[in-house]
C-alpha positions as CSV (number, residue, x, y, z in Angstrom):
1,M,0.0,0.0,0.0
2,K,2.8,2.4,0.9
3,R,4.7,1.5,-2.3
4,S,1.6,2.3,-4.4
5,L,1.3,5.7,-2.6
6,H,5.0,6.6,-3.4
7,I,4.4,5.7,-7.0
8,L,1.3,7.9,-7.2
9,T,3.2,10.8,-5.6
10,A,6.0,10.5,-8.1
11,V,3.6,10.4,-11.0
12,A,1.8,13.5,-9.7
13,L,5.2,15.3,-9.4
14,L,6.2,14.3,-13.0
15,A,2.8,15.5,-14.3
16,A,3.2,18.9,-12.6
17,A,6.9,19.4,-13.8
18,P,6.1,20.8,-17.2
19,W,3.7,23.4,-15.7
20,A,6.3,24.3,-13.1
21,L,9.0,24.7,-15.7
22,A,6.7,26.9,-17.8
23,Q,6.6,29.4,-14.9
24,N,10.4,29.5,-14.5
25,V,13.3,30.2,-16.8
26,A,15.6,27.7,-15.2
27,M,16.6,26.1,-11.9
28,V,20.0,27.4,-10.5
29,N,21.5,25.2,-7.8
30,G,18.0,24.0,-7.0
31,K,16.4,27.5,-6.9
32,A,13.8,28.5,-9.4
33,V,14.4,31.6,-11.6
34,P,10.9,33.0,-12.3
35,L,9.9,33.8,-15.9
36,A,8.4,37.0,-14.5
37,R,12.0,38.5,-14.2
38,V,12.4,38.2,-17.9
39,E,9.1,39.9,-18.5
40,A,10.0,42.7,-16.2
41,L,13.2,43.4,-18.1
42,A,11.4,43.1,-21.4
43,Q,8.8,45.7,-20.2
44,Q,11.6,48.1,-19.2
45,M,13.1,47.8,-22.7
46,M,9.9,48.3,-24.5
47,A,9.0,51.3,-22.3
48,S,12.3,52.9,-23.5
49,G,11.3,52.3,-27.1
50,R,13.5,49.3,-27.8
51,P,11.8,46.3,-29.5
52,V,11.9,42.9,-27.9
53,D,12.0,40.0,-30.4
54,E,12.8,36.4,-29.8
55,Q,16.5,36.9,-30.0
56,V,16.4,39.7,-27.4
57,R,14.1,37.6,-25.2
58,A,16.6,34.7,-25.3
59,Q,19.4,37.2,-24.2
60,L,17.2,38.4,-21.4
61,K,16.7,34.8,-20.2
62,E,20.4,34.3,-20.1
63,E,20.8,37.5,-18.2
64,V,18.4,36.6,-15.5
65,V,20.1,33.2,-15.1
66,L,23.4,34.9,-14.7
67,R,22.0,37.4,-12.2
68,E,20.7,34.5,-10.1
69,I,24.1,32.8,-10.2
70,F,25.9,36.0,-9.2
71,M,23.2,36.7,-6.5
72,Q,23.7,33.3,-4.9
73,E,27.4,33.8,-4.8
74,A,27.0,37.3,-3.3
75,E,24.7,36.0,-0.6
76,K,27.1,33.2,0.1
77,R,29.9,35.7,0.7
78,G,27.7,37.9,2.9
79,V,27.6,40.9,0.6
80,G,24.1,41.8,1.8
81,A,25.3,42.3,5.4
82,T,27.8,45.0,4.7
83,D,27.1,48.6,5.6
84,D,28.0,49.8,2.0
85,F,25.4,47.4,0.5
86,K,22.7,48.6,3.0
87,T,23.5,52.3,2.1
88,Q,23.3,51.6,-1.6
89,M,20.1,49.6,-1.2
90,E,18.5,52.5,0.7
91,L,19.4,54.9,-2.0
92,A,18.0,52.6,-4.7
93,R,14.8,52.2,-2.7
94,Q,14.5,56.0,-2.5
95,T,15.1,56.4,-6.2
96,I,12.4,53.8,-7.1
97,M,9.9,55.2,-4.7
98,I,10.5,58.8,-5.9
99,R,10.2,57.8,-9.5
100,T,7.0,56.0,-8.8
101,L,5.6,59.0,-6.9
102,F,6.3,61.3,-9.9
103,T,4.9,58.8,-12.4
104,N,1.7,58.4,-10.4
105,H,1.3,62.2,-10.1
106,Q,1.6,62.5,-13.9
107,K,-1.0,59.7,-14.4
108,K,-3.4,61.4,-12.1
109,N,-2.9,64.8,-13.7
110,P,-2.6,64.2,-17.4
111,I,-1.9,67.1,-19.8
112,T,-5.2,67.6,-21.8
113,D,-5.4,68.2,-25.5
114,A,-7.0,71.6,-24.8
115,A,-3.9,72.6,-22.7
116,V,-1.6,71.5,-25.5
117,Q,-3.7,73.4,-28.1
118,A,-3.5,76.6,-25.9
119,E,0.3,76.3,-25.6
120,Y,0.5,75.9,-29.4
121,D,-1.6,78.9,-29.9
122,R,0.7,80.9,-27.7
123,F,3.7,79.7,-29.7
124,V,2.0,80.8,-32.9
125,A,1.1,84.2,-31.5
126,A,4.7,84.7,-30.4
127,N,6.4,83.4,-33.6
128,G,3.9,84.4,-36.3
129,G,4.1,87.5,-38.5
130,K,6.5,88.1,-41.4
131,E,9.6,86.2,-42.5
132,F,12.3,87.7,-44.7
133,R,14.5,86.1,-47.3
134,A,17.4,88.5,-47.1
135,R,21.0,88.8,-48.4
136,H,23.8,90.9,-47.0
137,I,27.4,91.9,-47.7
138,L,29.4,92.4,-44.5
139,V,32.6,94.5,-44.7
140,E,35.0,96.2,-42.3
141,S,34.4,99.9,-43.1
142,E,31.6,102.3,-44.0
143,D,33.5,103.6,-47.0
144,E,33.9,100.0,-48.3
145,A,30.2,99.5,-47.9
146,K,29.3,102.7,-49.6
147,A,31.5,101.7,-52.6
148,I,29.7,98.4,-52.8
149,I,26.3,100.1,-52.9
150,K,27.5,102.4,-55.6
151,S,28.9,99.5,-57.6
152,I,25.7,97.5,-57.4
153,K,23.6,100.5,-58.4
154,G,25.9,100.8,-61.3
155,G,25.2,97.3,-62.5
156,A,27.4,95.0,-60.4
157,D,25.8,91.7,-59.3
158,F,24.9,91.6,-55.6
159,E,25.6,87.8,-55.3
160,D,28.9,87.9,-57.0
161,T,30.0,90.9,-54.9
162,A,29.0,89.0,-51.7
163,K,31.1,86.0,-52.7
164,R,34.1,88.2,-53.4
165,Q,34.0,90.8,-50.7
166,S,31.7,89.7,-47.8
167,K,33.6,88.7,-44.6
168,D,30.7,86.7,-43.4
169,P,31.9,83.1,-44.0
170,G,28.5,81.6,-43.6
171,S,26.5,83.6,-46.1
172,G,29.3,85.0,-48.3
173,A,29.9,81.8,-50.1
174,N,26.2,81.6,-50.9
175,G,26.0,85.1,-52.4
176,G,25.0,86.7,-49.1
177,D,21.9,84.5,-48.7
178,L,20.6,84.4,-45.1
179,D,17.6,82.1,-45.9
180,W,14.2,82.7,-44.4
181,A,14.1,84.2,-40.9
182,A,12.0,86.5,-38.7
183,A,13.3,90.0,-38.1
184,A,13.9,89.1,-34.4
185,S,16.5,86.6,-35.5
186,Y,18.9,89.5,-36.3
187,V,20.7,92.1,-34.3
188,T,18.5,95.3,-33.8
189,E,20.3,97.5,-36.2
190,F,20.1,94.9,-39.0
191,S,16.5,94.0,-38.4
192,E,15.3,97.7,-38.2
193,A,16.9,98.4,-41.5
194,M,15.7,95.2,-43.2
195,V,12.0,95.6,-42.3
196,K,11.9,99.0,-44.0
197,L,12.8,97.4,-47.3
198,D,10.3,96.2,-49.9
199,K,10.8,93.0,-51.9
200,G,13.8,93.4,-54.2
201,Q,15.0,96.6,-52.5
202,M,18.5,97.2,-51.2
203,T,19.6,99.6,-48.4
204,E,20.6,103.0,-49.7
205,T,23.2,103.5,-47.0
206,P,25.4,101.1,-45.0
207,V,24.0,99.6,-41.8
208,K,26.4,99.4,-38.8
209,S,26.2,96.6,-36.3
210,Q,28.6,95.0,-33.8
211,F,29.8,92.8,-36.6
212,G,30.8,95.5,-39.1
213,W,29.0,97.3,-41.9
214,H,26.2,95.7,-43.9
215,V,24.7,96.1,-47.3
216,I,21.2,94.5,-47.1
217,R,18.8,93.4,-49.8
218,V,15.4,91.8,-49.3
219,D,14.6,89.2,-51.9
220,D,11.2,88.1,-50.6
221,V,8.7,88.5,-47.8
222,R,6.1,86.0,-46.6
223,Q,4.0,85.0,-43.6
224,A,5.9,82.9,-41.1
225,Q,5.7,79.2,-42.0
226,L,5.2,77.5,-38.7
227,P,4.9,73.7,-38.0
228,Q,1.5,72.3,-37.5
229,L,0.2,71.2,-34.1
230,A,0.5,67.5,-35.0
231,E,4.2,68.0,-35.6
232,L,4.9,69.8,-32.4
233,K,2.5,68.0,-30.1
234,P,5.0,65.5,-28.7
235,Q,7.5,68.2,-28.0
236,I,4.9,70.5,-26.4
237,L,3.5,67.6,-24.3
238,Q,6.9,66.7,-23.0
239,Q,7.8,70.2,-22.1
240,M,4.4,70.8,-20.3
241,Q,4.8,67.5,-18.4
242,Q,8.3,68.6,-17.2
243,Q,7.0,72.0,-16.2
244,Q,4.1,70.4,-14.3
245,L,6.5,68.0,-12.5
246,S,8.9,70.8,-11.6
247,E,6.0,72.7,-10.1
248,Y,4.9,69.7,-8.1
249,Q,8.4,69.2,-6.8
250,R,8.7,72.9,-5.9
251,N,5.4,72.8,-4.0
252,L,6.5,69.8,-2.0
253,R,9.7,71.5,-1.1
254,E,7.9,74.7,0.0
255,Q,5.5,72.7,2.1
256,A,8.1,70.7,3.9
257,K,9.4,71.7,7.3
258,V,13.2,71.6,7.1
259,E,15.2,72.5,10.2
Protein backbone atom coordinates (compact mmCIF):
# COMPACT_ATOMS: atom_id res chain seq x y z
CA MET A 1 0.00 0.00 0.00
CA LYS A 2 2.83 2.38 0.91
CA ARG A 3 4.71 1.50 -2.29
CA SER A 4 1.63 2.33 -4.36
CA LEU A 5 1.34 5.68 -2.59
CA HIS A 6 4.96 6.57 -3.39
CA ILE A 7 4.40 5.69 -7.05
CA LEU A 8 1.30 7.88 -7.25
CA THR A 9 3.17 10.77 -5.63
CA ALA A 10 6.02 10.46 -8.13
CA VAL A 11 3.59 10.37 -11.04
CA ALA A 12 1.84 13.49 -9.74
CA LEU A 13 5.15 15.34 -9.44
CA LEU A 14 6.16 14.34 -12.98
CA ALA A 15 2.81 15.54 -14.28
CA ALA A 16 3.24 18.89 -12.56
CA ALA A 17 6.85 19.36 -13.75
CA PRO A 18 6.07 20.81 -17.23
CA TRP A 19 3.72 23.39 -15.66
CA ALA A 20 6.34 24.35 -13.07
CA LEU A 21 9.03 24.72 -15.75
CA ALA A 22 6.68 26.91 -17.79
CA GLN A 23 6.61 29.36 -14.88
CA ASN A 24 10.39 29.47 -14.55
CA VAL A 25 13.31 30.21 -16.84
CA ALA A 26 15.57 27.69 -15.17
CA MET A 27 16.63 26.13 -11.91
CA VAL A 28 19.97 27.40 -10.55
CA ASN A 29 21.47 25.22 -7.83
CA GLY A 30 17.98 23.98 -7.04
CA LYS A 31 16.45 27.50 -6.89
CA ALA A 32 13.81 28.53 -9.42
CA VAL A 33 14.41 31.59 -11.62
CA PRO A 34 10.90 32.99 -12.34
CA LEU A 35 9.93 33.84 -15.90
CA ALA A 36 8.44 37.05 -14.46
CA ARG A 37 11.98 38.46 -14.19
CA VAL A 38 12.41 38.17 -17.94
CA GLU A 39 9.06 39.86 -18.50
CA ALA A 40 10.01 42.70 -16.15
CA LEU A 41 13.22 43.39 -18.08
CA ALA A 42 11.35 43.13 -21.39
CA GLN A 43 8.80 45.68 -20.20
CA GLN A 44 11.58 48.08 -19.22
CA MET A 45 13.15 47.77 -22.67
CA MET A 46 9.85 48.31 -24.48
CA ALA A 47 9.04 51.30 -22.28
CA SER A 48 12.29 52.91 -23.45
CA GLY A 49 11.31 52.30 -27.08
CA ARG A 50 13.53 49.29 -27.77
CA PRO A 51 11.84 46.34 -29.55
CA VAL A 52 11.93 42.91 -27.92
CA ASP A 53 12.03 40.03 -30.39
CA GLU A 54 12.77 36.35 -29.77
CA GLN A 55 16.51 36.89 -30.00
CA VAL A 56 16.41 39.67 -27.41
CA ARG A 57 14.13 37.61 -25.18
CA ALA A 58 16.64 34.75 -25.30
CA GLN A 59 19.37 37.18 -24.23
CA LEU A 60 17.18 38.37 -21.36
CA LYS A 61 16.66 34.78 -20.22
CA GLU A 62 20.41 34.26 -20.11
CA GLU A 63 20.81 37.52 -18.21
CA VAL A 64 18.36 36.59 -15.45
CA VAL A 65 20.07 33.21 -15.09
CA LEU A 66 23.44 34.93 -14.73
CA ARG A 67 21.96 37.36 -12.23
CA GLU A 68 20.72 34.47 -10.11
CA ILE A 69 24.12 32.79 -10.22
CA PHE A 70 25.86 35.99 -9.17
CA MET A 71 23.24 36.74 -6.51
CA GLN A 72 23.67 33.33 -4.94
CA GLU A 73 27.43 33.84 -4.81
CA ALA A 74 27.02 37.33 -3.31
CA GLU A 75 24.69 35.97 -0.62
CA LYS A 76 27.12 33.17 0.10
CA ARG A 77 29.87 35.74 0.68
CA GLY A 78 27.68 37.90 2.93
CA VAL A 79 27.62 40.93 0.65
CA GLY A 80 24.10 41.82 1.81
CA ALA A 81 25.27 42.27 5.41
CA THR A 82 27.82 45.01 4.66
CA ASP A 83 27.15 48.64 5.55
CA ASP A 84 28.02 49.80 2.04
CA PHE A 85 25.43 47.44 0.55
CA LYS A 86 22.75 48.58 2.97
CA THR A 87 23.46 52.25 2.14
CA GLN A 88 23.25 51.60 -1.60
CA MET A 89 20.05 49.62 -1.16
CA GLU A 90 18.47 52.51 0.73
CA LEU A 91 19.44 54.94 -2.02
CA ALA A 92 18.05 52.59 -4.66
CA ARG A 93 14.81 52.21 -2.67
CA GLN A 94 14.48 55.99 -2.47
CA THR A 95 15.08 56.37 -6.22
CA ILE A 96 12.42 53.80 -7.12
CA MET A 97 9.87 55.25 -4.70
CA ILE A 98 10.45 58.82 -5.88
CA ARG A 99 10.21 57.81 -9.53
CA THR A 100 6.97 55.98 -8.80
CA LEU A 101 5.64 59.02 -6.91
CA PHE A 102 6.29 61.28 -9.90
CA THR A 103 4.88 58.76 -12.39
CA ASN A 104 1.69 58.39 -10.37
CA HIS A 105 1.34 62.18 -10.12
CA GLN A 106 1.58 62.53 -13.91
CA LYS A 107 -0.95 59.73 -14.43
CA LYS A 108 -3.43 61.41 -12.07
CA ASN A 109 -2.86 64.83 -13.66
CA PRO A 110 -2.59 64.25 -17.42
CA ILE A 111 -1.94 67.13 -19.79
CA THR A 112 -5.16 67.62 -21.77
CA ASP A 113 -5.41 68.18 -25.51
CA ALA A 114 -6.97 71.56 -24.76
CA ALA A 115 -3.91 72.58 -22.73
CA VAL A 116 -1.59 71.49 -25.55
CA GLN A 117 -3.68 73.45 -28.05
CA ALA A 118 -3.50 76.56 -25.86
CA GLU A 119 0.27 76.27 -25.59
CA TYR A 120 0.55 75.85 -29.36
CA ASP A 121 -1.63 78.94 -29.88
CA ARG A 122 0.73 80.93 -27.65
CA PHE A 123 3.66 79.69 -29.71
CA VAL A 124 1.97 80.76 -32.95
CA ALA A 125 1.14 84.19 -31.51
CA ALA A 126 4.73 84.73 -30.40
CA ASN A 127 6.36 83.44 -33.60
CA GLY A 128 3.87 84.44 -36.28
CA GLY A 129 4.12 87.47 -38.51
CA LYS A 130 6.48 88.05 -41.41
CA GLU A 131 9.60 86.20 -42.48
CA PHE A 132 12.25 87.74 -44.72
CA ARG A 133 14.48 86.14 -47.33
CA ALA A 134 17.40 88.54 -47.12
CA ARG A 135 20.97 88.80 -48.40
CA HIS A 136 23.78 90.90 -47.04
CA ILE A 137 27.37 91.85 -47.69
CA LEU A 138 29.42 92.39 -44.54
CA VAL A 139 32.58 94.49 -44.69
CA GLU A 140 35.00 96.21 -42.30
CA SER A 141 34.40 99.89 -43.07
CA GLU A 142 31.63 102.29 -43.97
CA ASP A 143 33.55 103.55 -47.00
CA GLU A 144 33.89 100.02 -48.34
CA ALA A 145 30.15 99.46 -47.89
CA LYS A 146 29.33 102.73 -49.65
CA ALA A 147 31.53 101.74 -52.58
CA ILE A 148 29.74 98.39 -52.83
CA ILE A 149 26.31 100.08 -52.87
CA LYS A 150 27.49 102.43 -55.62
CA SER A 151 28.93 99.53 -57.60
CA ILE A 152 25.72 97.46 -57.38
CA LYS A 153 23.61 100.45 -58.38
CA GLY A 154 25.92 100.79 -61.35
CA GLY A 155 25.16 97.25 -62.48
CA ALA A 156 27.40 94.97 -60.42
CA ASP A 157 25.81 91.68 -59.33
CA PHE A 158 24.93 91.56 -55.61
CA GLU A 159 25.56 87.81 -55.27
CA ASP A 160 28.94 87.89 -57.01
CA THR A 161 30.00 90.87 -54.91
CA ALA A 162 29.02 89.05 -51.73
CA LYS A 163 31.06 86.00 -52.73
CA ARG A 164 34.12 88.16 -53.41
CA GLN A 165 33.95 90.77 -50.66
CA SER A 166 31.70 89.70 -47.76
CA LYS A 167 33.60 88.75 -44.60
CA ASP A 168 30.65 86.67 -43.37
CA PRO A 169 31.89 83.11 -44.05
CA GLY A 170 28.45 81.59 -43.58
CA SER A 171 26.48 83.57 -46.12
CA GLY A 172 29.25 85.03 -48.28
CA ALA A 173 29.89 81.80 -50.15
CA ASN A 174 26.16 81.63 -50.93
CA GLY A 175 25.96 85.09 -52.41
CA GLY A 176 25.02 86.66 -49.08
CA ASP A 177 21.90 84.48 -48.69
CA LEU A 178 20.58 84.38 -45.11
CA ASP A 179 17.61 82.12 -45.90
CA TRP A 180 14.15 82.70 -44.41
CA ALA A 181 14.09 84.21 -40.92
CA ALA A 182 12.04 86.50 -38.74
CA ALA A 183 13.31 90.02 -38.10
CA ALA A 184 13.87 89.14 -34.44
CA SER A 185 16.53 86.65 -35.52
CA TYR A 186 18.95 89.45 -36.31
CA VAL A 187 20.65 92.14 -34.26
CA THR A 188 18.53 95.25 -33.76
CA GLU A 189 20.32 97.52 -36.24
CA PHE A 190 20.12 94.92 -38.99
CA SER A 191 16.46 94.02 -38.43
CA GLU A 192 15.32 97.65 -38.17
CA ALA A 193 16.90 98.44 -41.55
CA MET A 194 15.68 95.21 -43.15
CA VAL A 195 11.98 95.60 -42.25
CA LYS A 196 11.90 99.00 -43.99
CA LEU A 197 12.81 97.43 -47.33
CA ASP A 198 10.30 96.22 -49.90
CA LYS A 199 10.76 93.04 -51.88
CA GLY A 200 13.81 93.41 -54.17
CA GLN A 201 15.00 96.60 -52.49
CA MET A 202 18.53 97.24 -51.15
CA THR A 203 19.64 99.61 -48.39
CA GLU A 204 20.61 103.03 -49.69
CA THR A 205 23.20 103.54 -46.96
CA PRO A 206 25.40 101.08 -45.01
CA VAL A 207 24.03 99.60 -41.79
CA LYS A 208 26.40 99.41 -38.83
CA SER A 209 26.23 96.60 -36.26
CA GLN A 210 28.61 94.98 -33.80
CA PHE A 211 29.85 92.78 -36.64
CA GLY A 212 30.76 95.53 -39.08
CA TRP A 213 29.01 97.34 -41.95
CA HIS A 214 26.16 95.68 -43.88
CA VAL A 215 24.68 96.13 -47.30
CA ILE A 216 21.25 94.47 -47.13
CA ARG A 217 18.82 93.35 -49.81
CA VAL A 218 15.41 91.77 -49.27
CA ASP A 219 14.60 89.16 -51.92
CA ASP A 220 11.18 88.14 -50.62
CA VAL A 221 8.69 88.49 -47.76
CA ARG A 222 6.09 85.98 -46.55
CA GLN A 223 3.98 85.04 -43.59
CA ALA A 224 5.86 82.86 -41.14
CA GLN A 225 5.73 79.15 -42.00
CA LEU A 226 5.18 77.46 -38.65
CA PRO A 227 4.95 73.71 -37.97
CA GLN A 228 1.45 72.30 -37.50
CA LEU A 229 0.21 71.21 -34.08
CA ALA A 230 0.50 67.50 -34.95
CA GLU A 231 4.20 67.96 -35.65
CA LEU A 232 4.94 69.84 -32.43
CA LYS A 233 2.53 68.05 -30.09
CA PRO A 234 5.02 65.46 -28.70
CA GLN A 235 7.55 68.20 -27.96
CA ILE A 236 4.93 70.49 -26.39
CA LEU A 237 3.51 67.64 -24.31
CA GLN A 238 6.94 66.65 -23.00
CA GLN A 239 7.76 70.25 -22.10
CA MET A 240 4.44 70.76 -20.31
CA GLN A 241 4.82 67.51 -18.39
CA GLN A 242 8.28 68.58 -17.24
CA GLN A 243 6.98 71.99 -16.17
CA GLN A 244 4.12 70.35 -14.28
CA LEU A 245 6.50 67.96 -12.54
CA SER A 246 8.88 70.79 -11.63
CA GLU A 247 6.00 72.73 -10.09
CA TYR A 248 4.91 69.66 -8.10
CA GLN A 249 8.45 69.20 -6.79
CA ARG A 250 8.70 72.89 -5.89
CA ASN A 251 5.40 72.78 -4.00
CA LEU A 252 6.50 69.76 -2.00
CA ARG A 253 9.74 71.50 -1.10
CA GLU A 254 7.93 74.67 0.00
CA GLN A 255 5.46 72.72 2.14
CA ALA A 256 8.14 70.65 3.89
CA LYS A 257 9.38 71.71 7.31
CA VAL A 258 13.17 71.57 7.06
CA GLU A 259 15.16 72.51 10.15
